[in-house]
Backbone as ProteinMPNN parsed JSONL, in Angstrom:
{"seq_chain_A": "MKTKKVCLGLIVLLLGTATTAFAAGGREDNSGIFVWVFLGFCALIVVAQLIPALMVLFGLAKGISSAPVKEKPAEEVVSN", "coords_chain_A": {"N_chain_A": [[0.824, -1.191, 0.0], [1.976, 1.181, 0.749], [3.887, 1.576, -1.248], [2.245, 2.043, -3.426], [1.185, 4.535, -2.796], [3.478, 6.06, -2.864], [4.233, 5.778, -5.557], [1.969, 6.891, -6.772], [2.14, 9.504, -5.762], [4.554, 10.279, -6.961], [3.866, 10.199, -9.687], [1.861, 12.173, -9.748], [3.415, 14.368, -9.02], [5.223, 14.527, -11.215], [3.447, 14.903, -13.404], [2.232, 17.212, -12.561], [4.166, 19.185, -12.815], [4.475, 19.207, -15.53], [2.216, 20.293, -16.622], [2.304, 23.041, -17.012], [3.885, 23.331, -19.252], [2.275, 22.221, -21.22], [0.227, 24.027, -21.155], [1.186, 26.269, -22.37], [0.953, 25.953, -25.078], [1.257, 25.545, -28.671], [3.834, 27.107, -30.628], [3.062, 29.869, -32.525], [3.594, 30.947, -35.803], [3.605, 33.858, -37.389], [4.623, 34.718, -39.794], [4.734, 36.239, -42.926], [4.518, 35.791, -46.528], [6.54, 37.344, -47.576], [8.577, 37.323, -45.691], [9.439, 34.676, -45.83], [10.315, 34.599, -48.477], [12.442, 36.411, -48.318], [14.127, 35.018, -46.516], [14.664, 32.774, -48.068], [16.057, 33.98, -50.168], [18.316, 34.854, -48.795], [19.398, 32.355, -48.103], [19.994, 31.451, -50.649], [22.061, 33.186, -51.378], [24.02, 32.417, -49.521], [24.512, 29.753, -50.317], [25.43, 30.219, -52.904], [27.842, 31.447, -52.327], [29.185, 29.411, -51.103], [29.844, 27.539, -53.053], [32.093, 28.483, -54.78], [33.954, 28.652, -52.686], [34.226, 25.998, -51.81], [35.273, 24.888, -54.144], [37.792, 26.124, -54.264], [38.86, 25.103, -51.906], [38.953, 22.325, -52.467], [40.702, 22.389, -54.632], [43.018, 23.325, -53.387], [43.509, 21.195, -51.621], [43.967, 19.184, -53.506], [46.254, 20.183, -54.729], [48.079, 20.087, -52.629], [48.191, 17.356, -52.057], [49.135, 16.193, -54.399], [51.948, 14.958, -56.319], [55.141, 16.576, -56.245], [56.086, 18.783, -58.891], [58.687, 18.309, -61.141], [61.061, 20.625, -62.089], [62.536, 21.748, -65.128], [66.012, 22.213, -65.732], [67.501, 25.447, -66.225], [69.183, 25.572, -68.453], [68.244, 23.633, -70.261], [65.782, 24.678, -70.956], [66.428, 27.021, -72.334], [67.824, 25.997, -74.548], [65.886, 24.806, -76.116]], "CA_chain_A": [[0.0, 0.0, 0.0], [2.839, 2.341, 0.837], [4.509, 1.792, -2.553], [1.234, 2.624, -4.318], [1.101, 5.955, -2.474], [4.709, 6.698, -3.347], [4.14, 5.826, -7.018], [0.936, 7.871, -7.111], [2.709, 10.825, -5.478], [5.567, 10.559, -7.983], [3.149, 10.49, -10.935], [1.218, 13.483, -9.597], [4.482, 15.364, -9.049], [5.72, 14.665, -12.58], [2.413, 15.493, -14.26], [1.953, 18.567, -12.081], [5.146, 20.114, -13.374], [4.383, 19.206, -16.986], [1.016, 20.966, -17.105], [2.607, 24.393, -17.465], [4.4, 23.238, -20.609], [1.141, 21.993, -22.107], [-0.631, 25.197, -21.149], [1.756, 27.297, -23.236], [0.478, 25.736, -26.432], [2.257, 25.548, -29.728], [4.306, 28.419, -31.049], [2.492, 30.27, -33.799], [4.488, 31.747, -36.622], [2.779, 34.717, -38.217], [5.444, 35.269, -40.858], [4.083, 36.242, -44.223], [5.26, 35.272, -47.67], [7.732, 38.156, -47.805], [9.62, 36.854, -44.772], [9.97, 33.426, -46.371], [11.068, 34.944, -49.693], [13.696, 37.007, -47.857], [14.975, 33.958, -45.973], [15.1, 31.968, -49.209], [17.078, 34.753, -50.878], [19.529, 34.778, -47.966], [19.947, 31.007, -48.26], [20.561, 31.385, -51.991], [23.341, 33.895, -51.333], [24.97, 31.579, -48.774], [24.869, 28.612, -51.163], [26.235, 30.737, -54.017], [29.176, 31.739, -51.818], [29.834, 28.165, -50.703], [30.336, 26.789, -54.218], [33.495, 28.824, -55.071], [34.809, 28.347, -51.541], [34.514, 24.563, -51.842], [36.159, 24.634, -55.281], [39.136, 26.54, -53.851], [39.31, 24.157, -50.886], [39.323, 21.07, -53.119], [41.9, 22.651, -55.419], [44.126, 23.397, -52.446], [43.782, 19.835, -51.152], [44.547, 18.45, -54.619], [47.609, 20.682, -54.913], [48.932, 19.615, -51.534], [48.335, 15.901, -52.092], [49.782, 15.719, -55.623], [53.404, 14.868, -56.282], [55.757, 17.822, -56.697], [56.471, 18.811, -60.297], [60.114, 18.561, -61.31], [61.312, 21.676, -63.061], [63.704, 21.541, -65.974], [67.062, 23.203, -65.501], [67.415, 26.609, -67.094], [69.935, 25.314, -69.674], [67.396, 22.891, -71.185], [64.709, 25.56, -71.396], [67.004, 27.959, -73.296], [68.233, 25.314, -75.756], [64.718, 24.429, -76.936]], "C_chain_A": [[0.869, 1.256, 0.0], [3.502, 2.629, -0.516], [3.517, 2.373, -3.546], [1.113, 4.12, -4.062], [2.326, 6.713, -2.997], [4.663, 6.83, -4.865], [3.118, 6.859, -7.459], [1.441, 9.286, -6.867], [3.744, 11.231, -6.522], [4.895, 10.912, -9.316], [2.494, 11.859, -10.874], [2.267, 14.589, -9.655], [4.994, 15.593, -10.472], [4.682, 15.322, -13.486], [2.076, 16.914, -13.836], [2.927, 19.589, -12.63], [5.038, 20.21, -14.888], [3.167, 19.987, -17.485], [1.302, 22.387, -17.576], [3.157, 24.376, -18.887], [3.258, 23.017, -21.591], [0.245, 23.214, -22.189], [-0.119, 26.279, -22.091], [1.266, 27.148, -24.669], [1.617, 25.743, -27.427], [2.645, 26.965, -30.112], [3.711, 28.731, -32.405], [3.46, 31.181, -34.525], [3.631, 32.562, -37.581], [3.588, 35.381, -39.324], [4.699, 35.158, -42.182], [4.987, 35.703, -45.314], [6.548, 36.055, -47.893], [8.885, 37.749, -46.894], [10.253, 35.586, -45.325], [10.741, 33.656, -47.663], [12.421, 35.535, -49.317], [14.638, 35.943, -47.324], [15.486, 33.035, -47.08], [16.19, 32.664, -50.001], [18.396, 34.738, -50.107], [20.194, 33.405, -48.088], [20.587, 30.849, -49.63], [21.923, 32.073, -52.046], [24.391, 33.048, -50.62], [25.428, 30.406, -49.631], [25.747, 29.067, -52.323], [27.652, 31.071, -53.565], [29.918, 30.465, -51.416], [30.449, 27.422, -51.886], [31.768, 27.191, -54.575], [34.445, 28.51, -53.906], [35.176, 26.864, -51.518], [35.438, 24.218, -53.002], [37.605, 25.009, -54.94], [39.695, 25.551, -52.831], [39.747, 22.838, -51.512], [40.562, 21.242, -53.99], [43.14, 22.723, -54.547], [44.506, 22.004, -51.95], [44.42, 18.998, -52.26], [45.992, 18.89, -54.854], [48.56, 20.194, -53.842], [49.198, 18.119, -51.65], [49.034, 15.4, -53.343], [51.3, 15.732, -55.468], [54.002, 16.183, -56.782], [56.223, 17.707, -58.149], [57.949, 19.141, -60.376], [60.296, 19.607, -62.398], [62.562, 21.342, -63.859], [64.759, 22.577, -65.618], [66.983, 24.316, -66.544], [68.135, 26.383, -68.407], [69.063, 24.593, -70.697], [66.29, 23.772, -71.748], [65.219, 26.489, -72.48], [67.333, 27.255, -74.597], [67.062, 24.929, -76.64], [64.267, 25.602, -77.664]], "O_chain_A": [[0.554, 2.252, -0.65], [3.662, 3.79, -0.892], [3.915, 3.131, -4.431], [0.956, 4.896, -5.005], [2.226, 7.834, -3.496], [5.014, 7.879, -5.405], [3.357, 7.615, -8.401], [1.195, 10.177, -7.68], [3.803, 12.394, -6.922], [5.331, 11.841, -9.995], [2.561, 12.625, -11.836], [2.038, 15.631, -10.268], [5.176, 16.739, -10.885], [5.024, 16.215, -14.262], [1.677, 17.731, -14.665], [2.554, 20.735, -12.882], [5.471, 21.204, -15.472], [3.1, 20.311, -18.671], [0.606, 22.889, -18.459], [2.92, 25.313, -19.65], [3.275, 23.575, -22.688], [-0.431, 23.415, -23.198], [-0.893, 27.112, -22.561], [1.178, 28.138, -25.396], [2.781, 25.923, -27.072], [1.868, 27.904, -29.937], [3.843, 27.939, -33.339], [4.065, 32.073, -33.931], [3.004, 32.008, -38.484], [3.266, 36.492, -39.745], [4.117, 34.123, -42.507], [6.087, 35.22, -45.046], [7.544, 35.492, -48.349], [10.047, 37.826, -47.293], [11.475, 35.438, -45.292], [11.73, 32.968, -47.916], [13.436, 35.201, -49.928], [15.827, 35.958, -47.642], [16.625, 32.571, -47.024], [17.138, 32.025, -50.455], [19.466, 34.622, -50.704], [21.419, 33.311, -48.165], [21.615, 30.184, -49.76], [22.84, 31.577, -52.7], [25.533, 32.972, -51.073], [26.619, 30.097, -49.665], [26.701, 28.379, -52.688], [28.581, 30.982, -54.368], [31.149, 30.446, -51.393], [31.468, 26.747, -51.732], [32.617, 26.304, -54.671], [35.601, 28.145, -54.122], [36.323, 26.517, -51.235], [36.298, 23.347, -52.865], [38.535, 24.283, -55.294], [40.874, 25.202, -52.887], [40.784, 22.287, -51.142], [41.387, 20.332, -54.076], [44.201, 22.23, -54.931], [45.688, 21.672, -51.868], [45.313, 18.193, -51.992], [46.854, 18.062, -55.146], [49.726, 19.918, -54.123], [50.307, 17.662, -51.371], [49.496, 14.259, -53.351], [51.853, 16.418, -54.609], [53.423, 16.832, -57.653], [56.698, 16.654, -58.575], [58.42, 20.106, -59.774], [59.749, 19.483, -63.493], [63.51, 20.743, -63.35], [64.425, 23.701, -65.241], [66.443, 24.114, -67.632], [67.73, 26.962, -69.414], [69.132, 24.906, -71.886], [65.907, 23.617, -72.908], [64.513, 26.728, -73.459], [67.147, 27.839, -75.665], [67.255, 24.74, -77.841], [63.298, 25.526, -78.419]]}, "name": "protein", "num_of_chains": 1, "seq": "MKTKKVCLGLIVLLLGTATTAFAAGGREDNSGIFVWVFLGFCALIVVAQLIPALMVLFGLAKGISSAPVKEKPAEEVVSN"}
């Protein structure tokens, strides 16, 4: 009997603290179409800036990982 009271008290305590969260309700977003168009435009700018940055990053990684190029001595370049 005592464990039933403890369990019931624990359930009431947990549900009692959760009721304030349920009372707040869902968050309503009253943003119009112009807000979403603006956010989409901002995302488009970010993506457009990421493409060249990634190309430079991959080019840098390729340049570092490739074997060094042997240069011809200056005498051979002049004779050709």
